[in-house]
C-alpha positions as a Markdown table, in Angstrom:
| # | Residue | x | y | z |
|---|---|---|---|---|
| 1 | Met | -263.0 | 23.5 | 80.5 |
| 2 | Gly | -264.7 | 24.9 | 77.4 |
| 3 | Asn | -262.9 | 26.1 | 74.3 |
| 4 | Met | -263.6 | 29.8 | 75.0 |
| 5 | Thr | -262.0 | 29.4 | 78.5 |
| 6 | Ala | -259.1 | 27.6 | 76.9 |
| 7 | Tyr | -258.5 | 30.4 | 74.4 |
| 8 | Ile | -258.6 | 33.0 | 77.2 |
| 9 | Ile | -256.0 | 31.0 | 79.0 |
| 10 | Leu | -254.0 | 30.7 | 75.8 |
| 11 | Ile | -253.9 | 34.6 | 75.6 |
| 12 | Val | -252.5 | 34.5 | 79.2 |
| 13 | Ala | -249.8 | 32.1 | 78.0 |
| 14 | Val | -249.0 | 34.3 | 75.1 |
| 15 | Ala | -248.7 | 37.3 | 77.5 |
| 16 | Leu | -246.4 | 35.3 | 79.8 |
| 17 | Gly | -244.3 | 34.0 | 76.9 |
| 18 | Thr | -243.9 | 37.5 | 75.5 |
| 19 | Ala | -243.0 | 38.8 | 79.0 |
| 20 | Ser | -240.4 | 36.1 | 79.4 |
| 21 | Asn | -238.8 | 37.1 | 76.0 |
| 22 | Gly | -238.6 | 40.7 | 77.1 |
| 23 | Phe | -237.2 | 39.8 | 80.5 |
| 24 | Ala | -234.6 | 37.5 | 78.8 |
| 25 | Lys | -233.4 | 40.4 | 76.6 |
| 26 | Gly | -233.2 | 42.6 | 79.7 |
| 27 | Ser | -231.3 | 40.0 | 81.6 |
| 28 | Gln | -228.2 | 40.5 | 79.5 |
| 29 | Gly | -227.4 | 36.9 | 79.1 |
| 30 | Phe | -228.7 | 36.0 | 82.6 |
| 31 | Thr | -226.1 | 38.2 | 84.2 |
| 32 | Leu | -228.7 | 40.4 | 85.9 |
| 33 | Trp | -230.5 | 38.8 | 88.8 |
| 34 | Leu | -234.0 | 40.3 | 88.7 |
| 35 | Pro | -234.7 | 40.1 | 84.9 |
| 36 | Ser | -233.3 | 36.5 | 85.0 |
| 37 | Phe | -235.6 | 35.6 | 87.9 |
| 38 | Leu | -238.6 | 37.2 | 86.1 |
| 39 | Thr | -237.7 | 35.3 | 83.0 |
| 40 | Ala | -237.7 | 32.0 | 84.9 |
| 41 | Ile | -241.0 | 32.7 | 86.7 |
| 42 | Ser | -242.8 | 33.8 | 83.5 |
| 43 | Ile | -241.6 | 30.8 | 81.6 |
| 44 | Val | -242.9 | 28.5 | 84.3 |
| 45 | Gly | -246.2 | 30.3 | 84.3 |
| 46 | Cys | -246.4 | 30.2 | 80.5 |
| 47 | Met | -245.8 | 26.4 | 80.4 |
| 48 | Tyr | -248.4 | 25.8 | 83.2 |
| 49 | Thr | -251.0 | 27.8 | 81.3 |
| 50 | Leu | -250.2 | 26.0 | 78.1 |
| 51 | Ser | -250.7 | 22.7 | 79.8 |
| 52 | Leu | -254.1 | 23.8 | 80.9 |
| 53 | Val | -255.0 | 24.8 | 77.4 |
| 54 | Met | -253.9 | 21.4 | 76.0 |
| 55 | Lys | -256.6 | 19.7 | 78.1 |
| 56 | Ser | -259.2 | 21.2 | 75.7 |
| 57 | Ile | -257.3 | 22.1 | 72.5 |
| 58 | Pro | -255.0 | 19.6 | 70.6 |
| 59 | Val | -251.3 | 20.1 | 71.3 |
| 60 | Gly | -250.5 | 21.0 | 67.7 |
| 61 | Val | -253.2 | 23.7 | 67.5 |
| 62 | Thr | -252.3 | 25.0 | 70.9 |
| 63 | Tyr | -248.6 | 25.3 | 70.2 |
| 64 | Ala | -249.1 | 26.7 | 66.6 |
| 65 | Ser | -251.4 | 29.4 | 68.0 |
| 66 | Phe | -249.1 | 30.1 | 71.0 |
| 67 | Ala | -245.9 | 30.3 | 68.9 |
| 68 | Gly | -247.5 | 32.5 | 66.1 |
| 69 | Leu | -249.1 | 34.9 | 68.5 |
| 70 | Cys | -246.0 | 35.1 | 70.7 |
| 71 | Ile | -243.8 | 35.9 | 67.7 |
| 72 | Ile | -246.1 | 38.8 | 66.8 |
| 73 | Ala | -246.4 | 40.1 | 70.3 |
| 74 | Thr | -242.7 | 39.8 | 70.9 |
| 75 | Thr | -242.0 | 41.8 | 67.7 |
| 76 | Ile | -244.4 | 44.5 | 68.9 |
| 77 | Val | -242.6 | 44.6 | 72.3 |
| 78 | Gly | -239.3 | 44.9 | 70.3 |
| 79 | Val | -240.6 | 47.9 | 68.5 |
| 80 | Tyr | -241.9 | 49.7 | 71.5 |
| 81 | Lys | -239.4 | 48.7 | 74.2 |
| 82 | Phe | -236.1 | 48.1 | 72.3 |
| 83 | Asn | -236.6 | 50.3 | 69.2 |
| 84 | Gln | -236.2 | 47.4 | 66.9 |
| 85 | Phe | -238.2 | 48.0 | 63.7 |
| 86 | Pro | -239.0 | 45.1 | 61.3 |
| 87 | Asp | -238.2 | 45.5 | 57.6 |
| 88 | Ile | -240.8 | 44.8 | 54.8 |
| 89 | Phe | -240.0 | 41.1 | 54.5 |
| 90 | Thr | -240.4 | 40.7 | 58.2 |
| 91 | Ile | -243.8 | 42.4 | 58.1 |
| 92 | Ile | -244.9 | 40.2 | 55.2 |
| 93 | Gly | -243.7 | 37.1 | 57.2 |
| 94 | Met | -245.7 | 38.3 | 60.2 |
| 95 | Gly | -248.8 | 38.7 | 58.0 |
| 96 | Leu | -248.3 | 35.1 | 56.9 |
| 97 | Ile | -248.0 | 34.0 | 60.5 |
| 98 | Ile | -251.2 | 35.7 | 61.4 |
| 99 | Ala | -252.9 | 34.1 | 58.4 |
| 100 | Gly | -251.6 | 30.7 | 59.5 |
| 101 | Val | -252.8 | 31.1 | 63.1 |
| 102 | Leu | -256.3 | 32.2 | 61.8 |
| 103 | Met | -256.4 | 29.2 | 59.4 |
| 104 | Val | -255.5 | 26.7 | 62.1 |
| 105 | Asn | -258.0 | 28.0 | 64.5 |
| 106 | Leu | -260.9 | 29.0 | 62.3 |
| 107 | Leu | -260.7 | 26.4 | 59.5 |
| 108 | Gly | -258.8 | 23.5 | 61.2 |
| 109 | Asn | -260.3 | 20.8 | 63.4 |
| 110 | Thr | -259.7 | 22.0 | 66.9 |
| 111 | Ser | -261.8 | 19.4 | 68.7 |
């Protein structure tokens, strides 16, 4: 698998990870059956796609990219779905996360 394919699969992993976070919030502490089930399924799918990505991209780079992008995406879901708005320090921190993900992928050794 080439790096471009791996990065496309990484985006799928981020989408699944973000979905699992949203479902986990909606599960109300795993007391509701359907959101709890969807959380479990999306987490398994997320881990599977991450394992595919790690065949081509080093584990540290994969996980740093996944974690950073998932944090940003989950924050955006929190704003739109749960009406949770970040404060200025959170926004600055998110900017630093984005900068870190870009540095790891564009300037770091990803081979």
